[in-house]
DOLO-457090 format. One record per residue (C-alpha): residue in one letter; x, y, z. Coordinates in Angstrom, 3 decimals, padded with zeros to 6 digits. Layout:
residues N
a  X  Y  Z
...
//
This chain:
residues 680
m  018.971  035.156  013.521
e  021.453  033.031  015.221
d  019.417  030.567  016.023
i  017.712  029.975  012.841
a  021.301  029.767  011.134
q  022.439  027.445  013.869
y  019.088  025.142  013.508
r  019.936  025.316  009.653
d  023.638  024.035  010.316
q  022.037  020.934  011.914
l  019.018  020.391  009.746
l  021.835  020.461  006.949
a  024.218  018.156  008.385
e  021.245  015.790  009.100
v  019.864  016.740  005.203
k  023.811  015.463  003.978
a  024.018  012.258  006.318
g  020.949  010.990  004.979
a  022.309  011.901  001.089
e  025.555  010.315  000.819
a  025.504  010.961  -003.098
g  025.131  014.568  -002.677
g  024.159  016.894  -005.360
n  020.668  016.683  -006.264
y  019.967  013.687  -003.921
e  020.807  016.693  -001.167
r  018.007  018.674  -002.370
v  015.718  015.477  -002.146
s  016.695  014.783  001.225
f  015.964  018.536  002.246
l  012.673  018.442  000.465
d  011.433  015.057  002.351
r  013.065  016.750  005.380
a  010.739  019.898  005.088
c  007.770  018.116  003.880
q  008.009  015.798  007.079
i  008.138  019.397  009.074
l  004.813  020.740  007.300
e  003.629  017.207  008.010
a  004.162  017.433  011.301
s  002.410  020.970  011.643
e  -000.306  019.615  010.302
e  -000.285  021.646  007.110
f  -000.933  018.620  005.412
t  -001.171  014.680  005.590
e  000.429  011.994  003.605
y  002.957  014.015  000.979
s  004.191  012.380  -001.442
l  007.652  013.229  -003.335
c  007.073  013.735  -007.280
r  009.585  015.881  -009.765
a  007.467  017.726  -012.064
h  010.281  019.811  -013.755
a  009.810  020.529  -017.442
q  009.623  023.273  -020.084
w  006.161  023.423  -021.868
r  005.248  026.046  -024.335
g  007.804  028.353  -023.044
v  006.619  028.218  -019.453
t  008.498  026.748  -016.887
l  007.021  023.992  -014.534
q  007.960  022.936  -011.222
v  006.273  021.025  -008.392
d  008.917  019.044  -006.023
a  005.800  016.944  -003.744
y  002.018  017.230  -003.589
s  -000.499  015.922  -000.940
y  -004.337  015.668  -001.483
s  -007.013  015.652  001.368
e  -010.263  013.538  000.223
s  -011.799  014.914  003.901
d  -011.796  018.793  003.051
g  -010.860  018.213  -000.716
t  -007.640  020.226  -000.257
l  -004.618  020.096  -002.833
s  -001.046  021.222  -001.618
l  001.769  021.210  -004.493
i  005.312  021.659  -002.621
v  008.033  023.525  -004.608
g  011.645  023.491  -003.156
d  014.361  025.785  -002.990
y  017.807  024.496  -001.556
a  020.733  026.354  -001.503
g  022.803  023.996  000.424
s  025.397  026.939  001.381
a  027.750  027.269  004.180
e  026.182  030.648  005.343
l  022.470  031.877  005.327
e  021.459  033.317  002.295
s  018.333  035.803  002.020
l  015.090  034.661  -000.520
r  014.883  036.949  -003.108
t  011.295  038.561  -004.488
d  012.451  037.501  -008.173
d  013.193  034.126  -007.006
v  009.798  033.888  -004.893
r  008.062  035.294  -007.845
r  009.608  032.317  -009.972
f  008.624  029.226  -007.899
f  005.306  030.311  -007.078
k  004.332  031.047  -011.175
s  006.094  027.694  -012.151
a  003.877  025.423  -009.398
h  000.874  027.601  -010.635
a  001.524  027.003  -014.519
f  001.595  023.432  -013.919
l  -001.463  023.650  -011.730
e  -003.302  025.603  -014.167
g  -002.271  023.852  -016.982
s  -003.385  020.205  -015.437
i  -006.980  021.678  -015.098
s  -007.481  023.635  -017.696
s  -004.710  022.204  -020.369
d  -002.815  019.443  -021.749
v  000.375  020.226  -019.461
a  000.668  016.492  -018.743
r  001.662  015.742  -022.463
a  005.103  017.742  -021.497
w  006.313  014.516  -019.971
d  005.742  010.645  -021.344
e  002.762  009.108  -020.068
s  005.323  006.676  -017.838
h  006.663  009.561  -016.177
e  004.800  010.474  -012.749
a  004.778  013.521  -013.503
h  002.459  012.882  -016.225
q  000.351  010.842  -013.628
l  000.304  013.605  -011.228
s  -001.330  016.075  -013.936
q  -003.656  013.461  -014.630
a  -004.645  013.346  -010.860
v  -004.696  017.126  -010.407
f  -007.518  017.212  -013.499
d  -009.202  014.300  -011.875
y  -009.133  016.060  -008.516
s  -010.476  018.935  -010.161
s  -013.796  017.065  -011.565
e  -014.714  015.376  -008.024
g  -014.789  017.889  -005.422
l  -011.453  019.742  -005.439
t  -012.510  023.168  -003.458
k  -008.882  024.577  -002.518
t  -005.406  024.268  -003.728
r  -002.339  025.777  -001.827
i  001.570  026.397  -003.045
y  003.883  025.523  -000.532
l  007.600  027.121  -001.080
v  009.821  025.335  001.133
s  013.798  027.007  001.229
d  016.857  026.614  003.165
r  017.223  030.425  002.725
i  015.803  032.941  005.111
s  012.687  035.953  003.499
g  013.763  039.281  005.088
r  012.094  042.643  005.341
a  013.131  043.386  002.022
l  011.200  040.725  000.383
g  008.356  042.165  -002.102
t  004.605  041.611  -002.403
i  003.358  038.043  -003.758
p  001.198  038.069  -006.660
e  -002.617  036.309  -006.080
y  -003.032  033.424  -007.775
s  -006.426  031.894  -008.822
v  -007.266  028.664  -011.026
g  -010.591  029.765  -012.533
l  -012.728  031.425  -009.705
m  -011.281  029.213  -006.957
p  -008.263  031.300  -005.096
v  -005.036  029.431  -004.849
e  -003.490  030.114  -001.466
a  000.782  030.624  -001.742
q  002.794  030.137  001.250
i  006.452  030.686  002.110
w  007.963  028.111  004.655
d  011.915  029.657  004.637
m  014.294  028.528  007.158
g  012.902  031.142  009.869
r  009.208  029.373  009.612
l  010.954  025.682  009.561
a  013.108  026.338  012.854
r  010.019  027.753  014.372
a  007.689  024.677  013.393
d  010.304  022.031  014.186
m  012.003  023.716  017.443
s  008.576  024.524  019.193
d  007.060  022.876  022.052
r  004.340  021.075  020.279
g  006.231  020.349  017.085
r  003.712  023.107  014.754
e  002.716  026.440  014.961
q  000.420  027.642  017.266
l  -003.163  028.098  016.040
q  -004.672  031.434  017.299
i  -007.942  031.982  016.625
d  -009.472  035.898  017.497
f  -013.287  035.138  017.110
p  -014.406  039.192  017.266
e  -012.347  040.075  014.672
e  -012.835  037.009  012.273
f  -016.322  036.207  012.880
g  -017.827  040.070  014.339
r  -018.654  038.589  017.560
g  -017.713  036.571  020.332
i  -018.801  033.074  021.182
p  -021.480  032.557  024.239
s  -020.288  030.872  026.847
l  -021.233  029.546  030.392
a  -018.588  028.830  033.043
a  -018.714  025.052  034.556
g  -018.294  026.788  037.878
l  -015.444  024.060  039.159
d  -013.887  023.539  042.279
l  -011.233  026.322  042.695
s  -008.875  023.591  043.311
s  -008.919  022.355  039.856
n  -005.997  022.533  037.552
y  -008.463  023.613  034.414
q  -011.335  025.308  033.311
s  -014.103  023.992  031.677
y  -017.228  026.390  029.607
m  -020.122  025.423  027.975
c  -020.272  027.197  024.420
v  -022.804  027.355  022.056
l  -021.043  027.794  018.491
p  -022.760  028.984  015.171
g  -022.746  026.210  012.384
d  -021.254  028.855  010.247
v  -018.390  029.263  012.343
l  -017.394  025.974  012.652
a  -017.600  025.052  008.930
t  -015.066  028.421  007.991
l  -013.075  027.244  011.088
y  -012.653  023.654  009.001
d  -012.527  025.315  005.535
r  -009.469  027.750  007.292
f  -007.593  025.161  009.012
g  -008.484  021.591  007.685
g  -007.426  018.984  009.634
r  -005.097  021.001  012.018
i  -008.287  021.593  014.334
l  -008.776  017.995  014.809
e  -007.202  016.134  017.144
q  -004.771  013.768  015.768
n  -006.873  010.314  016.936
v  -010.211  012.051  015.832
r  -008.364  013.034  012.342
a  -007.261  009.221  011.934
f  -010.899  008.037  012.690
l  -013.022  010.506  010.557
g  -010.395  008.997  007.695
d  -010.226  010.057  004.039
t  -014.152  010.704  003.520
r  -016.197  013.757  002.737
k  -019.529  012.155  003.008
v  -021.850  014.303  004.702
n  -023.861  012.450  007.862
k  -027.259  011.575  006.398
g  -029.006  012.476  009.630
i  -027.163  015.892  009.877
r  -028.123  016.891  006.027
e  -031.447  015.682  006.666
t  -031.532  018.260  010.102
i  -030.203  021.268  008.051
k  -032.537  020.595  005.327
t  -035.873  019.941  007.183
s  -035.429  021.340  010.866
p  -031.986  023.478  011.416
e  -033.317  024.977  014.426
m  -033.656  021.589  015.726
f  -029.988  020.660  014.942
f  -028.886  022.108  018.591
a  -031.568  019.490  020.341
y  -030.310  016.982  018.203
n  -026.757  016.669  017.568
n  -024.047  015.578  020.362
g  -022.118  018.317  019.800
l  -018.046  018.970  020.165
t  -015.808  018.463  023.035
v  -012.785  021.092  022.380
t  -009.710  021.748  024.373
v  -007.521  025.235  024.203
s  -004.328  026.190  025.793
t  -005.352  029.384  026.637
a  -008.744  031.501  026.550
d  -009.629  035.176  026.725
f  -013.537  035.580  027.756
a  -015.389  038.923  028.173
l  -018.596  040.398  028.866
s  -020.244  041.069  025.141
d  -022.531  044.424  025.052
s  -025.394  042.198  026.022
g  -023.448  041.778  029.353
e  -023.103  037.670  028.669
l  -019.982  035.745  028.713
s  -018.170  035.251  025.594
l  -015.155  033.513  024.025
y  -013.221  036.447  022.424
r  -009.834  034.570  021.944
a  -008.073  030.655  021.801
t  -004.990  029.220  021.486
d  -004.294  025.777  020.384
f  -008.129  024.942  019.486
q  -008.328  021.101  019.516
i  -011.608  019.285  018.689
v  -011.051  016.339  020.377
n  -014.916  014.722  019.883
g  -016.915  015.820  017.037
g  -015.271  015.576  014.272
q  -017.690  013.883  012.112
t  -019.726  016.594  013.232
t  -017.704  019.321  011.965
a  -016.664  017.663  008.205
s  -020.434  017.586  007.475
l  -021.287  020.534  008.063
y  -018.239  021.898  005.644
w  -019.310  019.881  002.999
a  -023.251  020.346  003.573
r  -022.215  024.430  003.186
k  -019.802  023.203  000.207
a  -023.454  021.621  -000.985
g  -025.026  024.634  -000.856
l  -026.880  024.203  002.628
d  -027.822  027.028  004.810
l  -026.193  027.103  007.717
s  -027.474  030.171  009.218
k  -029.905  028.971  011.911
i  -027.499  025.915  012.686
f  -025.744  026.128  016.402
v  -023.851  023.094  017.944
q  -022.994  022.875  021.606
m  -019.314  022.889  022.461
k  -017.511  021.535  025.750
l  -014.794  023.777  026.275
s  -011.660  023.204  028.230
v  -008.568  025.065  029.026
l  -005.847  022.967  029.880
p  -002.735  023.917  032.134
a  000.523  024.039  029.777
e  001.849  021.487  031.671
d  001.223  017.936  030.181
f  -000.911  019.200  027.777
e  -000.136  016.726  024.848
d  -000.961  014.066  027.713
a  -004.369  015.509  028.588
v  -005.668  016.268  025.310
r  -005.089  012.648  024.330
a  -006.926  011.642  027.475
i  -009.646  013.640  027.086
s  -010.226  012.264  023.580
r  -010.081  008.733  024.332
y  -012.800  009.374  027.483
a  -014.749  011.678  024.878
n  -014.751  008.914  022.288
a  -014.912  006.058  024.726
q  -018.621  005.032  023.793
n  -018.392  005.940  019.793
a  -017.130  004.134  016.706
v  -013.379  005.359  017.538
s  -011.440  001.848  018.402
a  -008.993  001.756  021.041
s  -006.689  001.315  018.414
d  -007.360  004.596  017.317
l  -006.489  005.721  020.650
f  -003.353  004.561  020.692
a  -001.348  007.942  021.155
g  -001.454  007.601  024.984
h  -001.036  003.753  025.599
p  001.804  002.424  028.217
y  003.990  001.086  025.445
f  005.193  004.595  024.646
k  005.488  005.477  028.045
r  007.941  002.539  028.496
l  009.833  003.666  025.062
e  010.132  006.908  026.675
t  011.422  005.161  029.952
l  013.788  003.027  028.409
s  015.333  005.938  025.952
r  016.182  007.585  029.131
q  018.001  004.865  030.578
i  020.063  003.114  027.874
l  022.965  004.575  026.585
a  024.214  003.474  023.061
p  027.837  002.214  022.514
s  030.434  004.951  021.135
v  031.299  004.140  017.175
k  034.982  005.310  017.739
a  037.182  005.046  020.032
g  036.928  008.849  022.108
d  033.574  009.402  020.956
v  031.015  010.470  023.128
s  028.118  007.438  023.779
g  024.671  009.119  023.463
y  020.910  008.107  023.706
w  018.356  007.384  021.042
f  015.776  010.026  022.590
f  011.821  008.754  022.065
e  009.277  011.758  021.906
r  006.230  010.211  023.619
t  005.194  014.080  023.157
q  005.026  015.746  020.051
g  007.982  019.047  020.803
s  009.696  016.901  023.734
y  013.235  017.795  022.603
n  012.720  020.898  022.017
v  011.305  021.545  025.393
e  014.103  019.664  027.166
v  016.676  021.443  024.961
k  015.248  024.828  025.821
r  015.439  023.673  029.802
h  019.196  023.930  029.810
k  021.202  026.951  028.574
g  024.712  027.870  027.057
p  027.403  025.291  027.398
a  024.805  022.902  029.248
a  022.352  022.999  026.381
r  025.019  022.019  023.678
a  026.111  019.092  026.190
w  022.541  017.947  026.521
e  022.111  017.693  022.687
v  025.921  016.177  022.210
l  024.867  013.340  024.458
r  021.230  013.269  022.445
p  021.915  014.581  018.996
r  018.843  015.264  016.747
k  019.624  012.221  014.112
q  018.999  010.364  017.473
r  015.378  011.425  018.214
l  012.497  008.946  017.333
g  009.328  009.882  017.091
k  005.812  007.662  017.652
t  005.306  007.601  013.965
d  008.902  006.447  013.084
v  008.466  003.577  015.483
a  005.347  002.850  013.919
r  006.982  003.002  010.118
y  009.734  000.780  011.505
e  007.926  -001.974  013.170
v  005.253  -002.444  010.656
t  007.608  -002.661  007.602
w  009.912  -005.151  009.561
s  006.567  -007.180  010.363
a  006.700  -006.893  006.508
q  003.306  -004.873  005.482
p  004.658  -002.347  003.211
h  001.333  -001.310  001.515
t  000.121  -000.352  005.218
v  003.187  001.914  005.715
c  002.609  003.469  002.348
t  -001.063  004.648  003.377
g  000.351  007.324  005.450
s  001.163  007.882  008.931
q  -001.932  008.146  010.437
k  -003.004  005.354  008.757
n  -000.310  003.229  009.515
m  -000.626  003.969  013.447
a  -003.652  002.575  013.601
v  -002.929  -000.856  012.673
f  000.648  -000.455  014.506
g  -001.527  000.326  017.640
k  -004.110  -003.009  016.964
v  -000.687  -005.329  016.916
i  000.939  -003.418  019.971
a  -002.338  -003.332  022.042
s  -002.454  -007.235  021.647
s  000.758  -007.919  022.541
w  000.973  -005.988  025.335
s  -002.434  -007.404  026.694
d  -000.538  -011.036  026.107
n  002.856  -009.789  027.483
p  004.210  -005.967  028.288
e  007.224  -007.676  029.879
a  008.160  -008.393  025.940
f  008.904  -004.735  025.387
d  012.403  -004.486  027.697
t  015.797  -003.507  027.393
t  016.351  -006.187  024.036
y  012.949  -005.115  022.529
f  014.018  -001.427  022.500
k  017.624  -002.243  021.052
r  015.871  -003.829  018.550
l  013.604  -000.922  017.565
v  016.845  001.445  017.224
a  018.938  -001.632  015.167
r  015.655  -001.259  013.002
a  015.847  002.378  012.650
i  019.323  001.921  011.615
l  019.073  -000.228  009.080
t  015.787  001.308  007.493
r  017.758  004.560  007.481
a  020.832  003.374  005.954
v  018.309  001.725  003.069
d  016.450  005.670  002.694
a  020.376  007.014  002.869
s  021.412  004.510  -000.192
i  018.617  003.939  -002.727
p  019.312  007.777  -003.895
s  022.516  007.309  -005.094
q  021.901  004.573  -006.927
p  022.126  004.789  -011.010
w  019.563  003.267  -011.732
y  017.097  005.089  -009.061
p  014.554  007.143  -010.764
g  013.721  009.634  -007.786
s  010.787  010.441  -005.783
v  009.486  007.095  -004.716
l  012.265  006.477  -001.724
r  009.742  005.753  000.801
q  007.613  003.323  -001.092
l  010.955  001.263  -002.578
s  012.281  001.404  000.352
s  009.660  -000.094  002.840
y  008.813  -002.421  000.180
t  012.688  -003.665  -000.125
i  012.996  -004.141  004.094
s  009.637  -006.070  004.162
l  010.557  -008.253  001.136
i  014.175  -009.071  003.149
a  012.232  -009.521  006.380
e  009.600  -011.992  004.619
r  012.068  -013.807  003.519
m  014.213  -014.553  006.215
a  011.427  -015.291  008.287
s  009.879  -017.824  005.622
e  013.741  -019.929  005.987
g  013.328  -019.260  009.940
l  016.385  -016.435  009.859
d  016.914  -013.293  011.214
l  019.537  -010.629  011.693
a  021.971  -009.932  014.583
y  020.316  -007.089  015.834
d  022.780  -006.817  018.684
l  025.688  -006.583  016.381
v  023.761  -003.545  014.712
w  023.161  -001.901  018.081
k  026.599  -002.476  019.132
a  028.166  -001.059  015.823
q  025.584  001.915  015.116
a  025.761  001.049  012.049
a  024.086  -000.692  009.284
p  026.261  -003.922  008.197
a  027.970  -003.590  004.287
s  026.325  -006.674  003.355
f  022.774  -006.036  004.563
v  023.172  -002.702  002.371
k  024.221  -004.600  -000.851
e  021.916  -007.231  -000.049
a  019.048  -004.053  000.216
m  020.358  -002.305  -002.847
l  020.306  -005.777  -005.046
i  016.833  -006.280  -004.008
a  015.504  -002.572  -004.298
r  016.731  -002.528  -007.784
k  014.632  -005.662  -008.834
v  011.718  -004.334  -006.871
l  011.344  -000.939  -008.551
p  009.565  -002.185  -011.886
l  007.207  -004.240  -009.775
l  006.214  -000.671  -008.401
t  006.563  001.408  -011.466
e  004.816  -000.781  -014.068
i  001.829  -000.258  -012.873
p  -001.331  -003.303  -014.104
s  -002.933  -001.814  -016.829
e  -005.975  -003.018  -015.094
i  -005.461  -000.143  -012.703
v  -006.977  002.287  -015.039
r  -007.777  005.287  -012.374
n  -004.690  007.216  -010.419
r  -002.008  005.121  -011.814
l  000.656  007.112  -009.542
v  003.124  004.676  -007.674
n  001.950  006.207  -004.473
e  -001.516  005.104  -004.680
w  -000.425  001.639  -006.296
a  002.286  000.930  -003.437
k  -000.839  001.612  -000.767
r  -002.773  -001.642  -002.383
e  -002.684  -005.148  -000.468
a  -002.212  -006.432  -004.540
c  000.841  -004.459  -004.640
w  002.466  -006.220  -001.906
q  001.156  -009.478  -002.810
r  002.891  -009.049  -006.614
v  006.086  -008.249  -004.863
m  006.140  -011.100  -002.359
e  004.807  -013.923  -005.282
s  007.552  -012.511  -007.459
d  010.845  -014.801  -008.017
l  013.062  -012.390  -005.830
d  015.158  -014.370  -003.239
l  017.994  -013.215  -000.745
s  021.237  -014.254  -002.084
p  023.453  -017.522  -000.831
e  026.428  -014.646  000.728
f  023.756  -012.305  002.728
k  022.071  -015.446  004.150
a  025.725  -017.052  005.644
t  025.597  -013.761  007.458
l  022.181  -014.234  009.227
v  021.722  -016.295  012.693
t  018.720  -018.270  013.153
a  015.458  -016.699  014.353
s  014.699  -016.411  018.224
v  011.855  -019.025  019.023
s  011.663  -017.493  022.345
a  007.855  -016.490  021.019
l  007.055  -019.867  020.236
r  007.386  -021.478  023.496
g  004.340  -021.847  026.466
k  003.424  -018.942  028.661
t  005.252  -019.498  032.074
t  002.642  -019.350  034.801
w  002.364  -016.146  036.777
r  003.704  -018.264  040.320
v  006.679  -019.457  038.493
r  007.442  -015.783  037.118
a  006.299  -014.218  040.668
h  009.142  -016.479  042.213
e  011.758  -015.718  039.175
l  011.109  -011.979  040.179
w  011.941  -012.755  043.921
r  015.090  -014.426  043.240
s  016.396  -011.362  040.751
g  015.443  -009.393  042.977
e  012.591  -007.584  041.293
w  010.469  -007.099  043.648
k  013.179  -005.297  046.012
r  013.236  -002.717  042.855
l  009.486  -002.312  042.338
r  009.410  -001.421  046.126
d  012.266  001.468  045.643
w  010.497  002.813  042.570
n  006.722  002.374  044.277
r  008.233  004.538  046.962
k  009.166  007.449  044.755
n  006.315  007.220  042.259
e  003.636  006.393  044.396
i  001.767  004.578  042.261
l  000.476  001.284  043.757
t  -002.543  000.976  046.030
a  -001.663  001.269  049.978
d  -002.587  -003.172  050.061
e  -000.146  -003.653  046.980
g  002.225  -001.466  048.193
e  002.452  -003.734  051.325
l  002.592  -006.541  049.617
v  005.441  -005.587  047.574
e  006.890  -004.812  050.761
r  006.871  -008.283  052.152
a  007.764  -009.529  049.040
a  010.936  -007.729  048.954
v  011.821  -008.858  052.138
a  010.540  -011.757  052.357
a  013.421  -014.943  053.240
d  011.688  -017.418  051.236
f  008.795  -016.801  048.389
g  005.971  -018.807  049.595
f  002.881  -016.426  048.238
r  -000.313  -018.411  047.256
g  -003.962  -017.719  046.079
f  -005.340  -014.073  047.095
r  -001.813  -012.563  047.668
l  -000.241  -014.086  044.550
v  -003.280  -012.589  042.128
k  -002.840  -009.059  044.033
l  000.841  -009.228  043.452
e  -000.380  -009.631  039.631
e  -002.258  -007.066  039.687
a  000.422  -004.681  041.410
w  003.364  -005.894  038.861
k  000.376  -005.076  035.833
r  -000.157  -001.802  037.246
a  003.303  -001.009  038.083
v  004.061  -001.883  034.434
s  001.528  -000.062  032.749
e  002.934  002.962  034.378
g  006.463  002.719  033.354
f  008.018  000.439  035.489
v  011.227  -001.344  033.582
//
């Protein structure tokens, strides 16, 4: 309980820092943070805040956020409870029932009645209610209501009623402070997914050990998975059983592969032979001999499908369409991976398993050397202290999800507190954070608004291309600029809710469009911000925040006043995903004020310079002592081949740099190899 209370104190401090206006804006900030935790836990994706509070025919309605997944037809409604008190309070049964009842009333009224009329047609809640009705007629298969709270549910919490809409059951989940803390502080950033096959399906999964060498640090098995079991797993866990890259590739589609459908209909007994099967990873697995004497998989933890997402989703939707899966079996290659570097191993398997399929390299971006570079830089570069006497701290980049919490757990007592002082949670950067900041400042807000996974795919294409051209560009200066952009973006996020003209619930969209417009207008005039000053101050300049609020106020109606030709799904978050929305904002007469322009600097022209030849570059590295530094780094890390290491050794001690021809080519290969493996 003490750990949960301490986590809550830190979370609320973060929430209040991000909601300068206090009051209801603290509540909104908490809801946003809680939804981020649920999204990271893979409960849902691409959530949107939406305040739907009203009294309707004597019934209280309340919804604070929502998410709809077309890939499995799941609608998630989120209702928030924020006490904000100094002490950790307990959730009462009456309060829990009241929250669930109010969200269920909104859901039921949207589908079977005219609850949308509780709000004006221009209100976001009206649009959400209409969208829920549309979902119900277009393939809604599952609904969930999440209660997120900064209180904790104790043992005295009573039974929660079961809810349904027509014949469809409605799943109700409580995410109190204890559950939020466990998910956010876990080693993987999500609750562990555990499957007990005999308990849930009445039998284990037939398996055959691959017979790997005893020196191998993992185990592998070939299994035969019944189609009904696979469809049920996807029905129960949704995207949580799909590794992130596969989930991003699958996208928002519920089309059943025509070949799979035809095989199920006409020759289900041939499915095993025709289908390529699944590649699955787990962190632990329990096997036992069944009654018939065959080896069977009984239990698995962290079950992740890294190849075979299309097969999985297609079987799920085929069963929803009424097709019989009783004769369908799928081959499954199962790898049990060691806990150490589990996330990296999963991504590597995903990359190679999908290498010959339609998943592009950008979809498999999570393991790119770019992220290794950011991780290295974030451990080396100490941010300036803001005030005299303050402790300087690091901006901690999480290359693997949950790595921040892993590092915290490695330290005990005062050492752990000292570690966190140097690396405060508010200065933690995740991969999706980085993608959001960089794509926003690259003036593509509509891409950011499509959601973290799709935005990451676009970001991957840009970075992969830039890295290929010049990996050295991602240096200390780049990292400081990235942090400066994070500071500026978070300042806009924190300031918008306190504005008297802000209507609520469109923060991410409005913030992204505001910053992108500022970036686009600066670029068009060859101007830019002095990022080095932002880095030194570790704060956004008052002039920037003032200008951003002036721009945001004028951008707001361009987002909320949706054109009349958009007749379906008139939600702001859907409109903001369209390139037409960004085109509308760009073509507006909004411009930067002369006062703000006076604070800007001339944009860097380094990108316009011609490329330096490798011979000149290699000589520059010799003069600056970089070959000596690479030699010392390689002695510690042993990354280069023996020939490359010997050549670098020569370059490090050479009295004059006279390398040419083949040796110069091999030096370039050594340098690129080292850079791709994290040498900075």
